[in-house]
Every structure is written in C-alpha cells, then in structure tokens.
DSSP file (Angstrom, degrees, kcal/mol; ACC not computed):
  #  RESIDUE AA STRUCTURE BP1 BP2  ACC     N-H-->O    O-->H-N    N-H-->O    O-->H-N    TCO  KAPPA ALPHA  PHI   PSI    X-CA   Y-CA   Z-CA
    1    1 A M              0   0    0      0, 0.0     2,-0.5     0, 0.0    35,-0.2   0.000 360.0 360.0 360.0 132.4   85.5   91.4  116.0
    2    2 A K  E     -a   36   0A   0     33,-2.8    35,-2.5    74,-0.3     2,-0.5  -0.803 360.0-159.2 -85.3 128.0   84.1   88.2  117.3
    3    3 A I  E     -a   37   0A   0     -2,-0.5     2,-0.4    33,-0.2    35,-0.2  -0.960   7.8-172.8-114.5 123.8   80.3   88.0  117.2
    4    4 A T  E     -a   38   0A   0     33,-2.6    35,-3.4    -2,-0.5     2,-0.5  -0.902   8.2-160.1-112.9 137.0   78.4   85.6  119.3
    5    5 A V  E     -a   39   0A   0     -2,-0.4     2,-0.4    33,-0.2    35,-0.2  -0.972  13.4-170.9-117.9 128.9   74.7   85.0  119.1
    6    6 A V  E     +a   40   0A   0     33,-2.8    35,-2.9    -2,-0.5    -2,-0.0  -0.953  59.3   6.7-125.8 136.8   73.1   83.4  122.1
    7    7 A G  S    S+     0   0    0     -2,-0.4    -1,-0.1    33,-0.2    33,-0.1   0.783  72.0 136.7  72.7  27.9   69.5   82.0  122.6
    8    8 A A    >>  +     0   0    0      1,-0.2     3,-2.4    -3,-0.1     4,-0.8   0.125  19.5 135.3 -95.6  25.4   68.3   82.3  119.0
    9    9 A G  G >4  +     0   0    0      1,-0.3     3,-1.6     2,-0.2    -1,-0.2   0.817  65.5  54.6 -40.3 -54.7   66.7   78.9  119.0
   10   10 A P  G 34 S+     0   0    0      0, 0.0    -1,-0.3     0, 0.0    -2,-0.1   0.740 106.9  54.2 -57.8 -23.3   63.4   80.0  117.3
   11   11 A L  G <> S-     0   0    0     -3,-2.4     4,-1.1     1,-0.2    -2,-0.2   0.659 101.9-145.1 -81.0 -17.5   65.4   81.4  114.5
   12   12 A G  H <X  -     0   0    0     -3,-1.6     4,-1.9    -4,-0.8    -1,-0.2  -0.125  39.1 -57.3  72.0-177.8   67.3   78.2  113.8
   13   13 A A  H  > S+     0   0    0      1,-0.2     4,-2.0     2,-0.2    -1,-0.2   0.865 135.9  48.7 -67.9 -37.7   70.8   78.1  112.7
   14   14 A A  H  > S+     0   0    0      2,-0.2     4,-2.1     1,-0.2    -1,-0.2   0.873 112.3  49.8 -68.7 -38.2   70.4   80.1  109.5
   15   15 A G  H  X S+     0   0    0     -4,-1.1     4,-1.7     2,-0.2    -2,-0.2   0.832 109.6  51.4 -70.1 -28.6   68.5   82.9  111.4
   16   16 A S  H  X S+     0   0    0     -4,-1.9     4,-2.1     2,-0.2    -2,-0.2   0.918 110.5  49.3 -68.7 -42.9   71.3   82.9  114.1
   17   17 A L  H  X S+     0   0    0     -4,-2.0     4,-2.1     1,-0.2    -2,-0.2   0.918 110.5  50.8 -61.9 -43.4   73.9   83.3  111.3
   18   18 A L  H  X S+     0   0    0     -4,-2.1     4,-2.0     1,-0.2    -1,-0.2   0.859 106.8  52.9 -65.0 -37.7   71.9   86.1  109.7
   19   19 A V  H  X S+     0   0    0     -4,-1.7     4,-2.2     2,-0.2    -1,-0.2   0.886 108.7  51.0 -65.1 -40.8   71.6   87.9  113.0
   20   20 A G  H  X S+     0   0    0     -4,-2.1     4,-1.7     2,-0.2    -2,-0.2   0.856 110.5  48.8 -59.3 -37.1   75.4   87.7  113.3
   21   21 A K  H  X S+     0   0    0     -4,-2.1     4,-2.4     2,-0.2    -2,-0.2   0.856 108.4  54.5 -69.1 -35.6   75.9   89.1  109.8
   22   22 A A  H  X S+     0   0    0     -4,-2.0     4,-2.1     2,-0.2    -2,-0.2   0.904 110.3  45.4 -67.8 -43.5   73.4   91.9  110.6
   23   23 A A  H  X S+     0   0    0     -4,-2.2     4,-1.7     1,-0.2    -1,-0.2   0.887 111.7  52.7 -70.3 -32.0   75.4   93.0  113.7
   24   24 A K  H  X S+     0   0    0     -4,-1.7     4,-0.9     2,-0.2    -2,-0.2   0.910 110.6  47.2 -64.5 -41.5   78.7   92.7  111.8
   25   25 A A  H >< S+     0   0    0     -4,-2.4     3,-0.6     1,-0.2    -2,-0.2   0.892 110.6  51.7 -65.1 -37.5   77.2   95.0  109.0
   26   26 A A  H 3< S+     0   0    0     -4,-2.1    -1,-0.2     1,-0.2    -2,-0.2   0.853 101.3  63.6 -67.2 -34.6   76.0   97.5  111.7
   27   27 A L  H >< S-     0   0    0     -4,-1.7     3,-1.7     1,-0.2    -1,-0.2   0.813  82.4-179.6 -60.4 -28.9   79.5   97.5  113.2
   28   28 A G  G X<  -     0   0    0     -4,-0.9     3,-2.1    -3,-0.6     4,-0.2  -0.384  68.3  -5.5  62.0-139.6   80.9   99.0  109.9
   29   29 A A  G >  S+     0   0    0      1,-0.3     3,-1.4     2,-0.2    -1,-0.3   0.726 126.9  71.4 -57.5 -25.3   84.6   99.5  110.2
   30   30 A K  G X  S+     0   0    0     -3,-1.7     3,-1.1     1,-0.3    -1,-0.3   0.631  77.1  81.5 -69.5 -11.7   84.6   98.6  113.9
   31   31 A A  G <  S+     0   0    0     -3,-2.1    -1,-0.3     1,-0.2    -2,-0.2   0.757  89.5  54.2 -55.8 -27.5   84.0   95.0  112.7
   32   32 A M  G <  S+     0   0    0     -3,-1.4    -1,-0.2    -4,-0.2    -2,-0.2   0.642  90.4  99.4 -81.8 -16.3   87.8   94.8  112.0
   33   33 A A  S <  S-     0   0    0     -3,-1.1     2,-0.0    -4,-0.2    -3,-0.0  -0.322  82.7-101.5 -74.0 154.0   88.6   95.9  115.6
   34   34 A P  S    S+     0   0    0      0, 0.0     2,-0.2     0, 0.0    43,-0.1  -0.378  76.3  61.7 -73.2 157.3   89.5   93.4  118.2
   35   35 A G  S    S-     0   0    0     41,-1.5   -33,-2.8    -2,-0.0     2,-0.4  -0.728  74.1 -78.6 128.3-171.6   87.0   92.3  120.8
   36   36 A E  E     -ab   2  79A   0     42,-1.5    44,-3.7    -2,-0.2    45,-1.3  -0.994  20.3-165.3-136.7 141.7   83.6   90.6  121.1
   37   37 A L  E     -ab   3  81A   0    -35,-2.5   -33,-2.6    -2,-0.4     2,-0.5  -0.990  14.0-159.0-122.8 128.8   80.1   91.6  120.5
   38   38 A C  E     -ab   4  82A   0     43,-2.4    45,-2.8    -2,-0.4     2,-0.6  -0.917   6.2-163.3-112.6 129.2   77.3   89.4  122.0
   39   39 A V  E     -ab   5  83A   0    -35,-3.4   -33,-2.8    -2,-0.5     2,-0.5  -0.943  17.2-167.8-111.1 112.0   73.8   89.4  120.7
   40   40 A V  E     -ab   6  84A   0     43,-3.1    45,-3.2    -2,-0.6     2,-0.7  -0.889  18.0-151.7-107.3 122.8   71.5   87.7  123.3
   41   41 A F  E     + b   0  85A   0    -35,-2.9     2,-0.2    -2,-0.5    45,-0.2  -0.831  35.4 169.4 -85.6 117.9   67.9   86.6  122.8
   42   42 A A  E     - b   0  86A   0     43,-2.9    45,-2.6    -2,-0.7    46,-0.4  -0.650  35.9 -83.8-123.0-177.9   66.4   86.8  126.2
   43   43 A S     >  -     0   0    0     -2,-0.2     4,-2.1    43,-0.2     5,-0.2  -0.449  39.3-111.1 -81.5 159.8   62.9   86.7  127.8
   44   44 A D  H  > S+     0   0    0      1,-0.2     4,-2.6     2,-0.2     5,-0.2   0.884 120.2  51.5 -58.1 -42.1   60.7   89.7  128.0
   45   45 A A  H  > S+     0   0    0      2,-0.2     4,-2.5     1,-0.2    -1,-0.2   0.902 108.7  50.4 -63.3 -45.3   61.2   89.7  131.8
   46   46 A Q  H  > S+     0   0    0      2,-0.2     4,-2.4     1,-0.2    -1,-0.2   0.919 113.1  43.9 -55.6 -48.5   65.0   89.6  131.5
   47   47 A V  H  X S+     0   0    0     -4,-2.1     4,-2.6     2,-0.2    -2,-0.2   0.884 113.1  52.1 -72.6 -38.3   65.1   92.5  129.1
   48   48 A H  H  X S+     0   0    0     -4,-2.6     4,-2.2    -5,-0.2    11,-0.3   0.918 109.4  51.5 -60.9 -43.0   62.6   94.5  131.2
   49   49 A S  H  X S+     0   0    0     -4,-2.5     4,-3.5    -5,-0.2     5,-0.2   0.946 110.2  48.4 -59.3 -47.8   64.8   93.8  134.4
   50   50 A L  H  X>S+     0   0    0     -4,-2.4     4,-2.6     1,-0.2     5,-0.5   0.909 111.9  49.9 -63.2 -40.8   67.9   95.1  132.5
   51   51 A N  H  X5S+     0   0    0     -4,-2.6     6,-1.8     1,-0.2     4,-1.5   0.914 114.3  43.3 -54.7 -45.5   66.0   98.1  131.4
   52   52 A K  H  X5S+     0   0    0     -4,-2.2     4,-1.1     4,-0.3    -2,-0.2   0.922 117.9  44.2 -66.3 -51.4   64.8   98.9  134.8
   53   53 A R  H  <5S+     0   0    0     -4,-3.5    -2,-0.2    -5,-0.2    -3,-0.2   0.934 127.2  25.7 -66.9 -44.8   68.2   98.2  136.6
   54   54 A F  H  <5S+     0   0    0     -4,-2.6    -1,-0.2    -5,-0.2    -3,-0.2   0.659 134.8  27.5 -99.0 -16.4   70.5  100.0  134.2
   55   55 A L  H  <<S-     0   0    0     -4,-1.5    -3,-0.2    -5,-0.5    -2,-0.2   0.398  92.6-125.5-122.7  -1.9   68.4  102.6  132.5
   56   56 A S     <  +     0   0    0     -4,-1.1     2,-0.7    -6,-0.2    -4,-0.3   0.839  65.2 136.5  58.0  33.2   65.7  103.3  135.2
   57   57 A H        -     0   0    0     -6,-1.8     2,-1.9    -9,-0.1    -1,-0.2  -0.924  42.6-160.6-111.6 110.0   63.0  102.5  132.6
   58   58 A D        +     0   0    0     -2,-0.7     2,-0.3    -6,-0.1    -9,-0.1  -0.386  59.4  87.2 -88.0  63.8   60.4  100.4  134.3
   59   59 A R  S    S-     0   0    0     -2,-1.9    -8,-0.1   -11,-0.3    -2,-0.1  -0.989  81.5 -88.9-154.2 161.9   59.0   99.1  131.0
   60   60 A E        -     0   0    0     -2,-0.3     2,-0.3    -9,-0.1   -15,-0.1  -0.345  42.8-177.7 -64.4 154.7   59.3   96.5  128.3
   61   61 A T        -     0   0    0    -17,-0.2    28,-0.2     1,-0.1    25,-0.1  -0.973  30.7-135.0-147.8 160.5   61.5   97.1  125.5
   62   62 A D  S    S+     0   0    0     -2,-0.3    24,-2.6     1,-0.3     2,-0.3   0.866  86.0   5.3 -87.7 -36.1   62.5   95.3  122.3
   63   63 A V  E     -C   85   0A   0     22,-0.2     2,-0.3    26,-0.1    -1,-0.3  -0.996  58.1-174.8-149.5 145.7   66.2   95.8  122.4
   64   64 A I  E     -C   84   0A   0     20,-2.1    20,-3.3    -2,-0.3     2,-0.4  -0.997  11.0-156.5-142.0 140.8   68.8   97.2  124.8
   65   65 A S  E     -C   83   0A   0     -2,-0.3     2,-0.4    18,-0.2    18,-0.2  -0.919   6.7-167.0-126.0 148.9   72.5   97.7  124.3
   66   66 A F  E     -C   82   0A   0     16,-2.7    16,-2.8    -2,-0.4     2,-0.3  -0.994   6.3-163.4-134.0 130.2   75.4   98.0  126.6
   67   67 A N  E     -C   81   0A   0     -2,-0.4    14,-0.2    14,-0.2    13,-0.1  -0.815  13.7-137.3-107.6 152.8   78.9   99.1  125.5
   68   68 A Y        -     0   0    0     12,-1.8     2,-0.2    -2,-0.3    -2,-0.0  -0.855  23.2-105.2-111.5 146.1   82.0   98.6  127.6
   69   69 A P        -     0   0    0      0, 0.0    -1,-0.0     0, 0.0     0, 0.0  -0.460  44.7-167.4 -59.6 126.5   84.9  100.9  128.3
   70   70 A R        -     0   0    0     -2,-0.2     4,-0.1     4,-0.1     2,-0.1  -0.974  18.4-127.9-124.5 139.3   87.8   99.8  126.2
   71   71 A P        -     0   0    0      0, 0.0     3,-0.4     0, 0.0     0, 0.0  -0.379  34.4-107.6 -71.1 160.3   91.5  100.8  126.3
   72   72 A K  S    S+     0   0    0      1,-0.3     2,-1.0    -2,-0.1    -2,-0.0   0.890 120.4  44.4 -54.3 -42.2   93.0  102.0  123.1
   73   73 A E  S    S-     0   0    0      0, 0.0    -1,-0.3     0, 0.0     2,-0.2  -0.696  88.3-177.9-101.7  74.2   95.0   98.7  122.8
   74   74 A A        -     0   0    0     -2,-1.0    -4,-0.1    -3,-0.4   -39,-0.0  -0.536  30.3-107.8 -83.6 146.4   92.1   96.3  123.7
   75   75 A A    >   -     0   0    0     -2,-0.2     3,-1.6     1,-0.1    -1,-0.1  -0.251  31.1-110.3 -62.3 155.4   92.8   92.6  123.9
   76   76 A P  T 3  S+     0   0    0      0, 0.0   -41,-1.5     0, 0.0   -74,-0.3   0.768 117.3  41.1 -65.5 -21.5   91.4   90.5  121.1
   77   77 A D  T 3  S+     0   0    0    -43,-0.1   -41,-0.1   -76,-0.1    -2,-0.1   0.294  84.4 123.4-106.4  12.2   88.9   88.9  123.4
   78   78 A S  S <  S-     0   0    0     -3,-1.6   -42,-1.5     1,-0.1     2,-0.1  -0.514  71.4 -99.5 -77.1 143.9   87.9   91.9  125.5
   79   79 A P  E     +b   36   0A   0      0, 0.0   -42,-0.2     0, 0.0    -1,-0.1  -0.329  36.6 178.7 -62.2 130.7   84.1   92.7  125.4
   80   80 A F  E     -     0   0A   0    -44,-3.7   -12,-1.8     1,-0.4     2,-0.3   0.793  60.6 -46.5 -97.1 -40.1   83.0   95.4  123.1
   81   81 A G  E     -bC  37  67A   0    -45,-1.3   -43,-2.4   -14,-0.2    -1,-0.4  -0.967  41.6-125.2-179.0 164.7   79.3   95.3  123.8
   82   82 A D  E     -bC  38  66A   0    -16,-2.8   -16,-2.7    -2,-0.3     2,-0.5  -0.965  11.4-162.0-122.4 144.8   76.1   93.3  124.3
   83   83 A V  E     -bC  39  65A   0    -45,-2.8   -43,-3.1    -2,-0.4     2,-0.6  -0.990   9.8-159.1-125.7 123.6   72.8   93.6  122.6
   84   84 A Y  E     -bC  40  64A   0    -20,-3.3   -20,-2.1    -2,-0.5     2,-0.5  -0.908   4.3-164.2-103.9 122.0   69.8   92.0  124.4
   85   85 A I  E     -bC  41  63A   0    -45,-3.2   -43,-2.9    -2,-0.6     2,-0.8  -0.933  18.2-135.2-105.4 127.0   66.8   91.3  122.2
   86   86 A S  E  >  -b   42   0A   0    -24,-2.6     4,-2.9    -2,-0.5     5,-0.2  -0.674  17.2-161.8 -81.4 111.9   63.5   90.6  123.9
   87   87 A L  H  > S+     0   0    0    -45,-2.6     4,-2.6    -2,-0.8    -1,-0.2   0.934  86.7  50.0 -64.6 -43.2   62.2   87.5  122.0
   88   88 A G  H  > S+     0   0    0    -46,-0.4     4,-2.2     1,-0.2    -1,-0.2   0.926 113.6  45.4 -60.0 -43.3   58.6   87.8  123.1
   89   89 A V  H  > S+     0   0    0      2,-0.2     4,-2.9     1,-0.2     5,-0.3   0.927 112.3  52.7 -63.8 -44.3   58.5   91.5  122.1
   90   90 A A  H  X S+     0   0    0     -4,-2.9     4,-2.7     1,-0.2     5,-0.2   0.916 109.1  48.7 -57.0 -44.5   60.2   90.7  118.8
   91   91 A K  H  X S+     0   0    0     -4,-2.6     4,-2.0     2,-0.2    -1,-0.2   0.938 113.0  47.7 -61.3 -48.0   57.7   88.0  118.0
   92   92 A R  H  X S+     0   0    0     -4,-2.2     4,-2.7     1,-0.2    -2,-0.2   0.897 112.5  49.5 -61.7 -42.8   54.7   90.4  118.8
   93   93 A Q  H  X S+     0   0    0     -4,-2.9     4,-2.4     2,-0.2    -1,-0.2   0.915 108.9  51.5 -66.3 -44.1   56.3   93.2  116.7
   94   94 A A  H  X>S+     0   0    0     -4,-2.7     5,-2.3    -5,-0.3     4,-0.6   0.891 111.8  47.2 -59.4 -39.3   56.8   90.9  113.7
   95   95 A K  H ><5S+     0   0    0     -4,-2.0     3,-1.2    -5,-0.2    -2,-0.2   0.969 113.7  47.0 -68.8 -51.0   53.3   89.8  113.9
   96   96 A A  H 3<5S+     0   0    0     -4,-2.7    -2,-0.2     1,-0.3    -1,-0.2   0.848 115.7  45.4 -57.8 -36.3   51.9   93.4  114.2
   97   97 A L  H 3<5S-     0   0    0     -4,-2.4    -1,-0.3    -5,-0.2    -2,-0.2   0.496 112.0-121.1 -88.1  -6.2   54.2   94.7  111.4
   98   98 A G  T <<5S+     0   0    0     -3,-1.2     2,-0.3    -4,-0.6    -3,-0.2   0.857  73.7 105.2  72.3  29.0   53.3   91.7  109.1
   99   99 A H  S   <S-     0   0    0     -5,-2.3    -1,-0.2    -6,-0.2    -2,-0.1  -0.829  72.2 -76.2-130.4 179.6   56.8   90.3  108.6
  100  100 A S     >  -     0   0    0     -2,-0.3     4,-1.7     1,-0.1     5,-0.1  -0.222  29.3-120.8 -71.5 157.2   58.8   87.4  109.9
  101  101 A L  H  > S+     0   0    0      2,-0.2     4,-3.1     1,-0.2     5,-0.2   0.884 115.8  57.7 -58.7 -40.7   60.5   86.9  113.1
  102  102 A E  H  > S+     0   0    0      1,-0.2     4,-2.5     2,-0.2     5,-0.2   0.912 106.8  47.4 -60.7 -42.5   63.8   86.7  111.3
  103  103 A K  H  > S+     0   0    0      2,-0.2     4,-2.1     1,-0.2    -1,-0.2   0.895 113.9  48.0 -67.3 -33.9   63.3   90.2  109.7
  104  104 A E  H  X S+     0   0    0     -4,-1.7     4,-2.8     2,-0.2     5,-0.2   0.904 111.7  50.0 -72.7 -42.3   62.4   91.6  113.2
  105  105 A A  H  X S+     0   0    0     -4,-3.1     4,-2.3     1,-0.2    -2,-0.2   0.907 112.2  47.2 -67.0 -38.6   65.4   90.0  114.8
  106  106 A V  H  X S+     0   0    0     -4,-2.5     4,-2.5    -5,-0.2     5,-0.2   0.917 112.3  50.1 -63.1 -42.3   67.7   91.3  112.1
  107  107 A T  H  X S+     0   0    0     -4,-2.1     4,-2.4    -5,-0.2    -2,-0.2   0.919 113.6  44.3 -62.1 -45.3   66.2   94.8  112.5
  108  108 A L  H  X S+     0   0    0     -4,-2.8     4,-2.9     2,-0.2     5,-0.2   0.873 111.4  54.4 -70.2 -37.7   66.6   94.7  116.3
  109  109 A A  H  X S+     0   0    0     -4,-2.3     4,-2.0    -5,-0.2    -2,-0.2   0.926 112.5  44.1 -59.9 -47.0   70.2   93.3  115.9
  110  110 A V  H  X S+     0   0    0     -4,-2.5     4,-2.3     2,-0.2    -2,-0.2   0.897 112.6  51.4 -63.4 -41.7   71.1   96.2  113.7
  111  111 A H  H  X S+     0   0    0     -4,-2.4     4,-1.6    -5,-0.2    -2,-0.2   0.932 112.6  45.1 -59.6 -46.5   69.4   98.8  115.8
  112  112 A G  H  X S+     0   0    0     -4,-2.9     4,-1.1     1,-0.2    -1,-0.2   0.896 113.9  48.2 -66.5 -38.2   71.1   97.7  118.9
  113  113 A T  H  X S+     0   0    0     -4,-2.0     4,-1.1    -5,-0.2     3,-0.2   0.859 105.2  58.7 -70.0 -35.1   74.5   97.5  117.3
  114  114 A L  H ><>S+     0   0    0     -4,-2.3     5,-2.3     1,-0.2     3,-0.5   0.893 102.3  56.1 -61.5 -40.5   74.1  100.9  115.7
  115  115 A H  H ><5S+     0   0    0     -4,-1.6     3,-1.1     1,-0.2    -1,-0.2   0.880 103.6  54.8 -58.7 -35.2   73.7  102.3  119.3
  116  116 A L  H 3<5S+     0   0    0     -4,-1.1    -1,-0.2     1,-0.3    -2,-0.2   0.765 106.7  50.3 -72.3 -24.2   77.0  100.7  120.2
  117  117 A V  T <<5S-     0   0    0     -4,-1.1    -1,-0.3    -3,-0.5    -2,-0.2   0.277 131.2 -84.7 -99.3  13.0   78.8  102.5  117.4
  118  118 A G  T < 5S+     0   0    0     -3,-1.1    -3,-0.2     1,-0.4     2,-0.2   0.428  81.0 132.3 111.5   0.3   77.4  105.9  118.2
  119  119 A Y      < -     0   0    0     -5,-2.3    -1,-0.4    -6,-0.1     2,-0.3  -0.528  32.7-170.3 -80.0 149.2   74.0  106.3  116.6
  120  120 A D        -     0   0    0      6,-0.2    10,-0.4    -2,-0.2     9,-0.1  -0.953  22.8-164.2-137.6 159.0   71.3  107.6  118.9
  121  121 A D        +     0   0    0     -2,-0.3     6,-0.1     9,-0.1    -2,-0.0   0.047  63.0 101.8-132.7  24.1   67.4  108.0  118.5
  122  122 A A  S    S+     0   0    0      5,-0.0    -1,-0.1     4,-0.0     3,-0.0   0.867  80.0  47.7 -78.8 -36.3   66.6  110.4  121.3
  123  123 A K  S  > S-     0   0    0      1,-0.1     4,-2.8     0, 0.0     5,-0.2  -0.798  88.9-119.4-103.4 149.0   66.3  113.5  119.0
  124  124 A P  H  > S+     0   0    0      0, 0.0     4,-2.5     0, 0.0     5,-0.1   0.856 112.4  48.7 -55.2 -41.7   64.2  113.5  115.8
  125  125 A A  H  > S+     0   0    0      2,-0.2     4,-2.0     1,-0.2     5,-0.1   0.924 115.1  45.1 -66.2 -44.6   67.2  114.4  113.5
  126  126 A D  H  > S+     0   0    0      2,-0.2     4,-2.6     1,-0.2    -6,-0.2   0.881 112.2  51.6 -62.6 -39.2   69.3  111.7  115.1
  127  127 A K  H  X S+     0   0    0     -4,-2.8     4,-3.1     2,-0.2     5,-0.3   0.945 108.6  51.2 -62.1 -47.1   66.5  109.2  114.9
  128  128 A A  H  X S+     0   0    0     -4,-2.5     4,-1.7     1,-0.2    -2,-0.2   0.906 112.8  46.9 -57.0 -43.9   66.0  109.9  111.2
  129  129 A R  H  X S+     0   0    0     -4,-2.0     4,-1.8     2,-0.2    -1,-0.2   0.902 114.3  46.6 -63.9 -42.7   69.7  109.3  110.6
  130  130 A M  H  X S+     0   0    0     -4,-2.6     4,-3.0   -10,-0.4    -2,-0.2   0.922 113.8  46.6 -62.6 -45.8   69.8  106.1  112.6
  131  131 A F  H  X S+     0   0    0     -4,-3.1     4,-2.8     1,-0.2    -1,-0.2   0.821 108.3  56.7 -77.7 -24.6   66.7  104.7  111.0
  132  132 A K  H  X S+     0   0    0     -4,-1.7     4,-2.0    -5,-0.3    -1,-0.2   0.939 113.5  40.4 -61.4 -47.2   67.9  105.6  107.5
  133  133 A R  H  X S+     0   0    0     -4,-1.8     4,-2.6     2,-0.2    -2,-0.2   0.923 114.5  53.6 -71.6 -40.7   71.1  103.6  108.1
  134  134 A Q  H  X S+     0   0    0     -4,-3.0     4,-2.6     1,-0.2     5,-0.2   0.961 110.5  46.6 -52.9 -58.0   69.1  100.8  109.9
  135  135 A D  H  X S+     0   0    0     -4,-2.8     4,-2.3     1,-0.2    -1,-0.2   0.820 110.8  52.7 -61.0 -33.8   66.7  100.4  106.9
  136  136 A A  H  X S+     0   0    0     -4,-2.0     4,-2.0     2,-0.2    -1,-0.2   0.915 111.3  45.3 -62.0 -43.9   69.6  100.3  104.5
  137  137 A L  H  X S+     0   0    0     -4,-2.6     4,-1.9     2,-0.2    -2,-0.2   0.938 113.5  49.8 -65.6 -43.9   71.4   97.6  106.3
  138  138 A V  H  X S+     0   0    0     -4,-2.6     4,-2.4     1,-0.2     3,-0.3   0.939 111.3  49.6 -57.7 -50.1   68.2   95.5  106.7
  139  139 A A  H  < S+     0   0    0     -4,-2.3    -1,-0.2     1,-0.3    -2,-0.2   0.863 109.4  51.1 -60.3 -37.4   67.3   95.9  103.1
  140  140 A A  H  < S+     0   0    0     -4,-2.0    -1,-0.3     1,-0.2    -2,-0.2   0.837 116.7  40.5 -68.1 -32.1   70.8   94.8  102.0
  141  141 A L  H  < S+     0   0    0     -4,-1.9    -2,-0.2    -3,-0.3    -1,-0.2   0.788 127.5  30.9 -83.6 -28.7   70.5   91.7  104.3
  142  142 A L  S  < S-     0   0    0     -4,-2.4    -1,-0.2    -5,-0.2    -2,-0.1  -0.613  78.9-166.9-132.6  69.4   67.0   90.9  103.5
  143  143 A P        -     0   0    0      0, 0.0     3,-0.1     0, 0.0     6,-0.1  -0.190  39.3 -87.1 -56.4 151.6   66.1   91.9  100.0
  144  144 A P    >   -     0   0    0      0, 0.0     3,-2.1     0, 0.0    -5,-0.0  -0.271  61.5 -82.2 -54.1 141.6   62.4   91.9   99.1
  145  145 A R  T 3  S+     0   0    0      1,-0.3     3,-0.1    -3,-0.1    -3,-0.0  -0.137 118.5  29.8 -48.0 139.5   61.1   88.5   97.9
  146  146 A G  T 3  S+     0   0    0      1,-0.3     2,-0.3    -3,-0.1    -1,-0.3   0.357 106.4  92.4  87.5  -4.3   61.9   87.9   94.2
  147  147 A K    <   -     0   0    0     -3,-2.1    -1,-0.3    -4,-0.1     2,-0.3  -0.883  66.0-139.1-117.2 154.5   64.9   90.1   94.3
  148  148 A T        -     0   0    0     -2,-0.3     2,-0.2    -3,-0.1    -6,-0.1  -0.735  24.1-103.8-109.9 161.8   68.5   89.1   95.0
  149  149 A K        -     0   0    0     -2,-0.3     2,-0.3    -6,-0.1    -9,-0.1  -0.505  35.9-117.8 -75.8 145.0   71.2   90.8   97.0
  150  150 A K              0   0    0     -2,-0.2    -1,-0.1     1,-0.1     0, 0.0  -0.695 360.0 360.0 -79.2 137.5   73.9   92.7   95.1
  151  151 A K              0   0    0     -2,-0.3    -1,-0.1     0, 0.0    -2,-0.0   0.432 360.0 360.0 -93.8 360.0   77.4   91.4   95.6
C-alpha cells in the first residue's frame, strides 16, 4: 500500500515519515495490499466541514476517516482511504495532554487508520478493543524517553 502524507509542515520531514509509519503499522496485513492511503493534515474548518457534510455532525473533530469501495482485484493505485487530521485540534489536544504534536499526530493517524481496517469506537467494548490496539501501536512507534524500540 502506498501511503501519502499531505500538509504535515509543522511536523517536519521526520514527523511526516513517522506519521506514514504509524498509518502503515495500523494497516497491519492490509499494508501489503495494493492501493493508496492518504493522511491529510487540514485546517479545523476543513475537517469540521467534512464532518458536517459526510457524517452530519456539525462539530469540530480531531480525525475523520473515509474508506472507498474496492473491487476484489483493486488496481495498485486505487484509493483505499483517506484520514483527515485537524491540525489545530491536534495542537490543542497535545498541549492539554502534555505531550508533543508529533505524538498526537501519530495517535490520530493510527486511530483514523484503525477505523479504515474495521475498528469501531461507538460501543464501550469496541472502543476498549480499539484503544488497546491504538495504545500498543503508538507505544511501539514512540517509546517513552530513555527507552529504545525493540526490533
């Protein structure tokens, strides 16, 4: 799967690469499938507009995902899905949670991509399962300071 990260300017090149790795990790086995996943950092207004238009939620959100219908034999360049991250919301959440924008961006990229591969957070049990997977992936990508990642 080709993964493209758009608009990650405040994260720099290294942060953009890490967001791509986060999305790939969340894809799991689907990372080997043909297609393209796009992670887009957008303004609060853009993500709010998408949330209102496509999900009928007239409110700000941190991340929103769209998957696309795919034939069994999808072309290598066919779209798999898009993950839109609200950059302003991500910055505010990072500050409120006391961690870096990079960690928040990785968390949101993982969360949005998990939705694309079938995870849901509408019901408490599903949410617990999703957040357990999300937390494990984020911890593997961003180990606590002073510790190194296992290879």
